[in-house]
Each structure stands twice: as structure tokens, then as C-alpha cells.
N, C-alpha and C positions, 0 to 999 in steps of 0.2 A: 504493500500500500504506500501511497505517496506520503511525504511528511507535511505537517502543517506549519513547519518552521522553514522560512526561506534560508537558502544558503547565504554565506557571507557575501558572495558576489551579488546575489539577487537583492539582498538587503541594501547594499551600497547603491545599486542601481535605483531601487525604489526610493531611497532617501533623496537621491539627486533629482529624480523625476518629480517627487513631491515638492521639493523646494522650488523647482521651475513652475509647477502647477499653481502653487500658492503665491509666489512672489511675482510671477510674470503673467501667466495666463489669466488667473482670476481677476486681477486689477484691470486688465485690458478687455475682458469679455464683454462688458456692457457697451462700451463705446464701439467695439468692433461689430457687435450685433446691430447697433443703431446706424452706424455709418456704412455697414456692409463691406468692411475692409479690415483685413488682418495685416498689421504691419509686417513687412518683410523681415525686419530685424527680429521680431518675435518668433516667426517661423524658423529663422536661421538659428536662433539660440536653442530652440527645441531640437533641431536637427543635429546640433553639435553634441547633444547628449549621447548620440551614437546608438540609439535603439536598434535601427536597422543594421547598421554597420557591425554591431556586436553579434548579429545572427548570421553573418556571412563569413565563410571561412577565409583565411588569409590568402589562399590560392586564387580567390576571386575578388580580392581587394578589400575584404573586411578584416575583422580581428576577433572572431569568435565562432560559436556554433549555435544553431537555431534551437530554441526551446519554446514550445507553445506556452508552457507554464510561466516562464520568465516574461514572455510577451504579454500574457494576460495580466500578470502582476503590474507590469509597467504601464500598460495602457489604461488600467483602472485608475492608477494614481494620477495619470495625466488628465483623464476625463473628469476627475474631481475638480480640476481647475477650470476647464472649459472644453466642451465637446467639439465645437467648430475648430478651435485651435489644435486640438488633438488630431482630428481627422486631416487637417492641413499638413501638420508635421509628418504624419504617417502616410500621406498619399503615395510617395515613391514606393512604399512597401507593397501597394496594390499591384505594382508591375514586377518588382524584384522578387518578392517572396514566392509567387507561383513559379517563377523561373527557377528559383533555388530548389523548390520542392519537386517540380515535375519537368523542368526543362532538360533539353539534351545537353551534353557536354559542350557542344559548340555554342549553344545559346547562352549557357552560363559564362563561358569565357568571353563572349562578345558583349553581353549586356550588363552583367552584374558589376564589373569594375566601372563602367560608365555611370551607373546609378549611384554607387556609394562613394566614389572618389570626389573629393572637393565639396563644394557647397550644395545645398538643397536645389534640386532641379525637378521640373514638373513632368515626371513620368507617372502615368496613371493607368486606370483600367475601367472598362465599361461592361457592367453586368446587368444592372437594373433596366427594365423596360417599362414604358408608360402604358400599362395595361392593368385593368382591375383584377385580372386573374393571373398576374405575373407569377411565374414559377421558375426558379433558376434551373430546374431539371427539365423544363419544357419551354425553351426559349422560342420566341417568334423570329428573331434574327437567325438567318440561315447561312450555312457554308456549303458550297457545292464544288466538288472536285472537277476541274476542267483542265485536262492536260497536266502541265507542271505547276498549276496554280489552284488555289481555292478562291472562289468568288463569294464575297460576303454581301448580304443584302439585309437591311433592317434599320431600326432606329433605337437608340439607347437614351436613357434619361439619367439625370443626376450624376453626370461624369465630372468629378472634381478636377479643376485646372485643365479642362480639355483644350481651351484656347491657349496656345503656346506650348502644349505638351510635346515633348521630344518624340515619344512613342506611346501608343495606347494598346493595352492588352484587351482585345475585344472577345467577348464570349458569344458563341453562336451554336446553333444546333447542326450537328453533322451526323447523318445516318442515325438519327434518333437520340444522339447523346450530346451533352453540352461539352464543348471544347473551346479552348482559347487560342487566339491567333495574334501575333505581334504585328501591329500595323504602324508603319512610319508616318510622320506628320505630313509628308509630301505625297502620300498615296492618292492616286487619282480616284475620284468618286467619294472620298471622305470629306464630309463637311461638318463644321461645328457651328451651332446656333450663335447668332450675333448677341442675343440677350441672355442674361443669366436666368436660371430657374428661379421662380418666385415661390418660396415655400413658407410654411408656418414657422419654421425655425431654421437654424444653421444659415442665417442670412449672411454671416461673415465668410462663409466658405463658398468660393465661386464654383458653381456647378452649371453644366450646360447639356443641351441635347446634342447628340451626335448621330448623323445619318450616314448610312453606308449604301451606296448605289453602285453595284457591280465593281466593288473594290477587289482588285486582284492581289492576292497574297501568295508568295512562293510557298511551296510545300514545306520548305525548310523552316518557315515562320510559324508553322503549327506548333504549339507548345508541346515539347517532347519529341518533335520531329514527325516523320511520317506515321510513326506508330501511335502518336497521341499520348494521352495521359489519363490518370484517374481523377475525375472531377470531384468525386466525393471528398477526397482529402482537402482540396482547395476550399470547397464549400464549408466543410467542418471548421477549417481555420478561420473563415470569415465569420461563421456563427459564434465561435468562441470569442473572437474580438468584439463582435457586436454585444454579446452578453457582458463582457468585461467593461466596455464603455458605459453600458446601462447601469452596472453596479457603481461605477465612479460617479455618474450624474446623480443617481439616487442617494448615494452616501453624502454627497454635497448638500442635497436638499434636506436630508435628515438632520445633519449636523447643524445647518443654519437654522432650521425651524426649532430644533431642540434648544439651542442657545437663546433663541428669541423667546421661547416659552419660559426659560429660566429667568429672564430679565423682565418680561412684560407682566404688569400687574393689572388685575381686574377685581374690583370689590375688595381691595385690601390684601389680596394674595397673588403669588405668582401663578400664572395660568398653567405652568407645568404641574402644579399641585392639583389641578382639576382632574377628576377621574377620566372624563372623556378625552382630554388632551393626553394624559399619561398613557391611556390604553392605545391611542393612535400611535404615539411614539414607540411603544413596545412592539406593536404589530409591524410598524415600518422597519424597525431594526431586525426583527425576526425574518421578514421576507428578504431583506438585503443579504443577511448572512446565509440564508438557504440558497439563494441564487449564486452567491459568491462561491460557496462550496461546490455546487453543481458545475459551475464554470471551471473551477480548478480541477475537478475530477475529469471533466471532458478533455481539458488540456493535457492532463497527465496521461490519459488513455491514448490521446493522439501521439504524444511523445514516445510512448512505449509500444505503439503499433497494435493496440487492442482492436479487435474486429468491431466492437460496438461503439467506437469513438464517434462515428458520424451520428449515431442515434443520440448519444449523450450530448453532443454539440447542438443538435436540433432541440432537445429538451431544454438545455440551458438558454438558448436564444429565445424560444417561445415563452419560457417562464420569465425571462428578463423583460420582455415587452410588457407583460401584465404587471410585473413588480414595479418597473420604472414609472408606469402611469399611476399606479396606486400611491406610491411613495411621494412622487412629486405633486400630485393633486392634494394629498393630505398636508404637505408642507405649505401649500398655498392656503388651505383651510386654517391651519394653525396660526398663520399670520393675520387671518381675518381680512379686513379691508386693505391692510398693508400688503397682503400677498398679491393683490391685483395691481399694485403700483409698480411700474417698470423700473423704479429705482432699486427695488429689491430683486435679487436674482432668481427667486423661486418661480416667478411667472415664466421666465425664459427656460428654466429647467423643466417646468411642466410641458412647455411646447417641445422641448427636446425629447422628453419622455414619451410623448405621444407618437413621435416618429420612429422610435426604436423598432417597431414592427416592420418598417420598410427600409431600414438602414443597412441590412445585410448586403455586403458588397462595397461598403465605404471604408472598411478597415479589415485588416488581416493580420494574424499573428503567426 
């Protein structure tokens, strides 16, 4: 069984990420959401923590080995500060981590050093589709083999940093299975929407629609080469990351509302002493801990190659969606009228919590 105590290296990483989340991301989150702009220096500072670089072997330009557990621990701590900032910092992982997990040797040698070397650069991925019945295992975007190329057709939604991206990892259906393809920014038939997506939350994170019309991709650009790859592992990694970010956001809302309840007085007593408030806080904490443990277990099973890792990741992600909505909504309730005021972060966290159910594909560990 996995340990509940982080290793010394994991603890050092968590401490560094937490410091960044509390001292840099949290203070900038409100203005970034209001102005729809994340400062480049803020993203760069998060990139310098080396979360992605630490998961890439030295032979490909990094300085460590990948661990889903370590990734989940780190991304939770960062999301505690701000979700949009976290997803921005980790966007290059959407491109690099699938190549690390499922790419051919040639793809790893060609692309991984380009991503991890130097400053943050907009490499990204496109999984989500604008459909009420979106299913990552039943994509509407298609890939068809024609001679020495695959031809991609479809439309993707919520692609972070698509405008200006060096390369995009596009997911499409091929012979009934979801597969990923490396598409360069100059590919003919690839177009990125002029306007950013307008969403309930994550307004600081630039996301765009991406259209693919007869986009030709060499066979060598299929993730894993001509033989393809196991999509379940990639999807499980995305779901674990999604659950970890949800835990981070929910924990932020819980701590903020708990501290508020300890300070706010009503009828001569702190509202934290009111039974209804105390019960809400207890249930919030219980649900956060339950999903955190489920997320850790899923990550551990993925790291150890357990057959049920994909199922555990699915349970963690779906449970996290409900948990995040419940916790963040109650945080707003505990603050009462103040919870509805934009100067308090709980209303933003509630909007973020509402989106957890559709955020799979915006982060990966």
C-alpha cells in the first residue's frame, strides 16, 4: 500500500509550490480574473518551479522521473492559490506528458527537450469538444489514414494558449479509438478562433476554439508512431489532475470560509459556534479528505501499473466534481451576503467548482 507521508523530495516540492501559490498566485487571482490577463512574469515564476521538468528524464532535457502521485500533490497545492494560474503554468504538460508516457523514441527526442528547455512556451493540447454529449472515448473529431498521412477533421473547444502555440496535440477518433496527433502551428487547414472562449470562470486563462479542415499529419506524428498508443493511460492522468485541482480549489474555499466563520460575529457569538455552520464545515472537510485520498490512490495505482487505475481515476474525477461544487457553494453560504461580493474569492471558487465536471483535458499529471 502507498504511504500517507510524502517523501523528503515530495515535501520540499510541495513547500515550494505552496509558497508560490500563497505569495504569488492568490494575490494576483482576483485582478487576473477581472482583467482576463495573467501576467507573464507570474506564469514564468511558476514554470521555474520545475514541475514538468522534474518529471522528464535527463536524457530528454529534464532532471527527474515522472510520478503521478508527486504531480497530484503539487498540482493540488498550486490550485489552492488559483486554478487559472495553475492551468496556465501547466499547459506545456498537456503536450509533453502524453509524449513522455506514450510517444515513440523519436518523438521524445524531438519534442521533449524543446518543451522543457528554457522559458515557458505555449505548447498545448486539444481534447474537449463543444458538444452536450462530449465523451473523450467517442470523439467527433476524426482521423483518416490517406497514404502516408492522417487527415484530421473536426472542431475543438477550450484549447489553452492555442493562439501562438508552437504545436498542438490534437485528439481524434481513429478506427473507433481516441488517438493523439502532433500538429504544427503552420499546418494547412488548422485555424484558431480570433476571440477567446467566454466562460463562467477561468477568464484569466486564454482558451480558444480550434478547427481542423483536412489537416494532413504525417504518420510519424501519430502519438506512439504508426502503432499508436493506449489512450486510457492518458485519460486517467488527466482525470487524476482534474481531481487534484478540484481538491486544491475546494480546500481554499474551506479554509477561507472557516477562518471567516471564526472571526464573524452574529448575536454576540462567532458564527463558527452555530451548529448549522459547524456541521457544514465538518461535512466540507470530510468530503475534501475523501476525494483527496481517492485521488492519491488512483495516482498510486497509475504509478504502479495497476489494471484498475483508469477506473479509480474516473471515480476520483467524478467524485471531485460533486465535492468541489458542494464545498465551494457552502463557502459562499457561510459568508452570507459577503460571499456574493466579488471582493471575496469564494464566489470565483464556486464558479471554478462548477466547471470541474468539464475541465478534464486542461491538466495532466
